[in-house]
FINUNU-324738 format. One line per field, with one value per residue (C-alpha): y, z, x; residue number from 1. Coordinates in Angstrom, 3 decimals, always signed. Layout:
BEGIN
Y	[Y,...]
Z	[Z,...]
X	[X,...]
n	[NUM,...]
! end
This chain:
BEGIN
Y	[+96.419,+96.762,+99.204,+96.947,+93.939,+95.907,+97.129,+93.672,+92.080,+94.742,+94.146,+90.365,+90.302,+92.432,+90.225,+86.858,+86.020,+83.572,+83.528,+85.705,+85.068,+87.723,+87.118,+88.890,+88.578,+89.790,+89.928,+87.886,+86.105,+84.604,+83.837,+81.369,+81.243,+84.972,+84.926,+87.481,+87.973,+90.539,+91.167,+93.725,+93.495,+93.556,+93.177,+96.693,+96.537,+95.757,+93.217,+92.050,+88.460,+86.303,+84.943,+85.033,+83.102,+84.532,+82.381,+82.937,+86.412,+87.324,+86.488,+88.428,+91.487,+91.323,+91.206,+94.051,+96.130,+95.455,+96.941,+99.499,+101.310,+98.158,+97.481,+94.249,+92.117,+89.175,+85.975,+84.508,+80.936,+79.161,+76.516,+73.928,+76.459,+79.696,+81.634,+83.725,+82.524,+84.186,+81.673,+84.059,+87.645,+89.626,+92.709,+94.866,+97.965,+99.165,+96.350,+94.360,+91.649,+89.431,+86.488,+85.072,+81.840,+82.068,+79.502,+77.865,+80.252,+77.324,+75.973,+79.167,+79.228,+82.445,+83.955,+85.793,+88.251,+88.926,+89.257,+90.564,+94.012,+96.631,+97.383,+99.664,+102.269,+104.109,+106.274,+105.677,+108.697,+108.349,+108.852,+106.000,+103.715,+104.570,+103.917,+100.565,+99.402,+100.322,+98.557,+95.362,+95.446,+96.284,+93.659,+90.860,+89.532,+87.434,+89.129,+92.580,+93.229,+95.947,+96.685,+99.391,+101.119,+103.030,+105.217,+104.919,+102.304,+100.762,+98.733,+96.228,+94.082,+91.586,+89.777,+86.203,+87.387,+89.184,+92.719,+94.936,+97.705,+99.841,+102.680,+104.778,+105.855,+109.560,+109.477,+107.744,+104.680,+105.167,+102.468,+101.760,+99.418,+99.884,+96.167,+96.275,+95.439,+96.175,+95.120,+92.824,+91.065,+89.830,+89.821,+88.607,+91.287,+90.379,+90.947,+94.210,+95.538,+94.701,+96.466,+99.475,+100.098,+99.716,+101.109,+104.017,+106.372,+109.444,+111.936,+115.402,+113.953,+111.066,+108.549,+104.856,+104.071,+100.730,+98.935,+95.905,+93.667,+91.966,+88.833,+90.868,+90.790,+93.861,+95.627,+98.051,+99.759,+100.038,+101.133,+100.546,+97.037,+95.657,+93.809,+91.562,+90.382,+87.584,+87.600,+85.009,+85.070]
Z	[-29.415,-32.387,-34.161,-33.516,-34.973,-38.060,-38.599,-38.009,-40.500,-43.075,-42.681,-42.541,-45.769,-47.570,-46.413,-46.918,-43.215,-43.025,-39.270,-36.202,-32.473,-29.791,-26.070,-23.016,-24.358,-27.962,-31.185,-33.770,-37.098,-39.498,-43.171,-43.201,-46.988,-47.164,-43.983,-42.236,-38.899,-37.428,-33.690,-31.343,-27.562,-25.527,-21.969,-20.999,-22.673,-21.109,-23.396,-23.316,-23.440,-22.636,-26.147,-29.654,-32.783,-36.195,-39.317,-42.801,-42.693,-46.260,-45.557,-42.285,-44.090,-46.613,-43.842,-41.935,-45.119,-45.730,-42.331,-42.006,-39.130,-37.295,-33.626,-33.113,-30.316,-28.756,-27.758,-24.981,-23.731,-21.133,-22.847,-20.878,-18.069,-16.681,-19.582,-21.587,-25.183,-28.012,-29.981,-32.346,-33.548,-34.265,-36.435,-35.693,-37.589,-37.017,-37.986,-39.729,-38.115,-39.523,-37.622,-37.842,-36.179,-34.531,-34.464,-31.397,-30.500,-29.280,-32.841,-34.356,-34.242,-34.529,-32.575,-29.478,-29.583,-31.280,-28.448,-30.414,-29.818,-32.551,-34.021,-36.953,-37.616,-40.874,-42.426,-46.042,-47.856,-50.356,-53.104,-51.661,-51.542,-55.106,-56.384,-54.586,-55.840,-59.410,-58.926,-57.816,-60.909,-63.275,-62.017,-61.614,-58.597,-55.796,-53.137,-52.007,-50.005,-47.361,-46.513,-44.725,-45.216,-41.978,-41.669,-45.317,-46.265,-49.702,-51.232,-53.790,-56.242,-58.551,-61.488,-62.602,-64.898,-62.074,-63.189,-60.107,-59.124,-56.236,-54.457,-51.628,-49.126,-48.699,-44.944,-42.922,-40.765,-36.986,-35.273,-31.880,-30.404,-30.240,-30.847,-34.178,-37.170,-40.800,-42.044,-45.007,-45.022,-47.841,-47.866,-50.169,-52.787,-53.224,-49.530,-49.406,-52.466,-50.908,-47.657,-49.339,-51.764,-49.132,-45.942,-46.500,-43.726,-45.165,-42.492,-43.061,-43.964,-46.133,-44.485,-43.615,-40.381,-40.454,-37.717,-38.139,-35.222,-34.350,-36.260,-39.241,-38.613,-40.256,-38.249,-39.832,-37.699,-39.329,-37.719,-34.239,-35.076,-35.976,-39.236,-38.938,-42.063,-41.541,-43.628,-46.273,-45.374]
X	[-94.871,-97.214,-94.894,-91.886,-93.699,-94.729,-91.157,-89.702,-92.099,-91.202,-87.454,-87.821,-89.818,-87.256,-84.371,-86.047,-86.299,-89.201,-89.855,-89.329,-89.362,-89.774,-89.359,-87.968,-84.424,-84.683,-86.617,-84.744,-84.807,-82.294,-81.698,-78.809,-78.600,-77.897,-75.787,-77.966,-79.725,-82.110,-81.748,-83.306,-82.742,-85.972,-84.633,-85.698,-89.109,-92.483,-94.158,-97.780,-96.519,-93.498,-92.947,-94.360,-93.384,-94.219,-94.012,-95.460,-93.940,-94.916,-98.550,-98.488,-97.118,-99.963,-102.561,-100.937,-100.897,-104.592,-105.436,-102.637,-104.366,-105.416,-104.862,-102.933,-104.355,-102.508,-104.308,-102.163,-102.109,-99.973,-97.862,-95.854,-95.361,-96.699,-95.173,-97.595,-97.151,-99.102,-101.157,-102.930,-102.844,-105.970,-105.829,-108.854,-109.949,-113.500,-115.866,-113.108,-110.963,-108.218,-106.762,-103.260,-102.109,-98.681,-95.857,-94.339,-91.489,-89.363,-89.233,-87.784,-83.984,-82.000,-79.091,-80.285,-77.386,-74.056,-71.543,-68.602,-67.047,-67.165,-63.748,-64.661,-67.320,-68.000,-70.678,-71.597,-72.997,-75.826,-73.222,-71.109,-74.147,-75.155,-71.623,-71.351,-74.765,-73.774,-70.436,-72.177,-74.401,-71.542,-69.087,-71.683,-69.787,-71.251,-69.099,-67.950,-64.769,-64.338,-60.707,-58.756,-55.429,-54.837,-57.983,-59.006,-61.567,-62.007,-64.798,-63.520,-65.479,-63.768,-65.375,-64.652,-61.868,-60.087,-61.025,-61.257,-63.673,-62.357,-64.160,-62.696,-65.335,-65.919,-65.193,-62.496,-63.046,-63.293,-61.212,-62.819,-60.203,-56.425,-55.916,-57.746,-55.571,-56.317,-59.732,-60.346,-63.715,-65.929,-69.745,-72.520,-73.146,-76.833,-77.509,-75.558,-77.371,-80.742,-79.864,-78.271,-81.125,-83.850,-82.375,-80.024,-81.015,-82.701,-81.704,-80.288,-76.897,-78.160,-75.854,-75.892,-73.974,-72.155,-70.208,-67.945,-67.037,-63.765,-64.811,-65.958,-69.714,-71.265,-73.979,-76.433,-79.085,-82.519,-85.819,-84.403,-83.177,-79.780,-79.224,-76.155,-74.355,-71.841,-68.650,-67.915,-64.221]
n	[1,2,3,4,5,6,7,8,9,10,11,12,13,14,15,16,17,18,19,20,21,22,23,24,25,26,27,28,29,30,31,32,33,34,35,36,37,38,39,40,41,42,43,44,45,46,47,48,49,50,51,52,53,54,55,56,57,58,59,60,61,62,63,64,65,66,67,68,69,70,71,72,73,74,75,76,77,78,79,80,81,82,83,84,85,86,87,88,89,90,91,92,93,94,95,96,97,98,99,100,101,102,103,104,105,106,107,108,109,110,111,112,113,114,115,116,117,118,119,120,121,122,123,124,125,126,127,128,129,130,131,132,133,134,135,136,137,138,139,140,141,142,143,144,145,146,147,148,149,150,151,152,153,154,155,156,157,158,159,160,161,162,163,164,165,166,167,168,169,170,171,172,173,174,175,176,177,178,179,180,181,182,183,184,185,186,187,188,189,190,191,192,193,194,195,196,197,198,199,200,201,202,203,204,205,206,207,208,209,210,211,212,213,214,215,216,217,218,219,220,221,222,223,224,225,226,227,228,229,230,231,232,233]
! end
């Protein structure tokens, strides 16, 4: 649980998610302005509590960084029911302790799950990611389009004058459903650039796996959690 919270705070800070809630259904947070959500199912996990609400994420990250080897302790209280709700965190390292007051989890709104089947899967290489990030900077566009032509996938970025940047991904798209038509969805370039520059998976193949659902929601798995990016159109 402690590792999950640390990872979630790290991702949330990077993506501008200001609060997180974790209960027996999922860990989740949302940045509506950027059209993004973080979700991790917790149904099969044994938690030390029933629910926890974390606000002031930037401040919490700073305190966790100060005591990077600290044990996180959960002060639990019963609130409105027999549910065990965390009221405070304590970060303990040797003779040093730092407290952190939690939020009411009921006041933190974020989607519990994205129940939409995956239609497309692709794997962006480090070269693909680098090219797309440079394309976003060069074209100064607010959006990026992902589109398919059969099993080939293209990333397109257009500037205000209509000039077009087009990049063909190194690998083909894997279509997971026979009913899937051609893909053409547009996403916020600022959010994509942030995710791509911070979370390309540094495994032996230097790839970033991406899934896109029937409704065009992009899913990127990072540190055991799913980052969901909602399409602009």
